[in-house]
N, C-alpha and C positions, 0 to 999 in steps of 0.2 A: 115344320121348321119354318120360322119366319125369316124373311130376308135379312141379312146381315147378322143372324143369330149365331153362326159360326165364325168367330172372330180369327180363327187360324187359317181360314181361306185368304189366299192372295191372288191378285191378278197376275197375269203373265209378265207385266210391265214391272210390277213390285218385285216379283222373283228376279228379273234380269237386273234390277237395280241393286238388289241384295247380292247377287252372284258376280256381277261385273262392274257395278257402279252405276252412276247416273250417266245420262246422254251427255257427251263432251269429254267424259273421262275416256284416257287412251285405251284402257282395256275394254271398256264398252263399245267404243267406236270400231275396234279391231273386230270384235264379235259381230256387230251389225254389218260390217263390210263382208265377213265371212258368210253370214247369213244370206245376204243379197246374192252373192256368187253361188251359193247353194241353190236358191230359187230359181236363178237363171239356168243353171244346169238341168234341174228338175223341168223346168218350162221347155226347154230344148228338147229333152228326152220324150216328154209327153207328146209335143207337136210331132216329132219323128214317128212315134209309134202310132199316133192317130192317123198319119197319112199312110202307115204301113210300110215304113222305109227302114232299112237296116242302117246301122253306122256306116258300114262300107258304102252303101249307095249314097248316103248323104255326103260322105267325105269325097267320093268321086265327082259328085255334081257340083261341089263347091271348090274343088282343087286343094283338099288338105288330106290328112290321113285318118284312117279309122281309129288309130290310137289317140290322136288329137280331140276327135269327137268324143270319144270315151272319157278322156281326161276331163273335158268340159263337163260332161254329164255327171261325172263322180266328183267334181269339185277339187280336182287334184291339179288344176293348172290355172296360171294366170292367163287371162284371155285379152288379146289385143282387140280393141274396139273395131278396127278395120276387118279383122277377120271375122268377128261376130256378125258384123253387119253383112259380110259376104256370104256367110252361111245362111242367114236368113233370106237375103235377096236370091242367091243362086240355088242354094238347097231347097228352099220352101216357096220361093216366089212371093215372099212377103217383105215387108219393111220393118225394121227395127225402130221404135220411137222411145226416146230418153227422156226423163223428166228430172228435174233437180228439186229436192225438198230444201226449202229455204229456212226451215224451223231449227 
């Protein structure tokens, strides 16, 4: 099969454009924000497991509850930036660095 022979194949971005509209569209931006929150929860969970820490241990180290850690990991909670930074600083001994995409 030659490259581009199957014209029914779409990129992930093309699929998102069709499903949620193009970037800048309110529905698409809501999707993108939710996806970023999901990635953050997965990153937190993977780091916690890599270190060999339970949710309860992490919560105790950074002064929050196991339930709150679980809600972040499962994308079920809005996260205060100050709390998130404290989780990384006090819970993992690491710093959280943010960036802004200007496109």
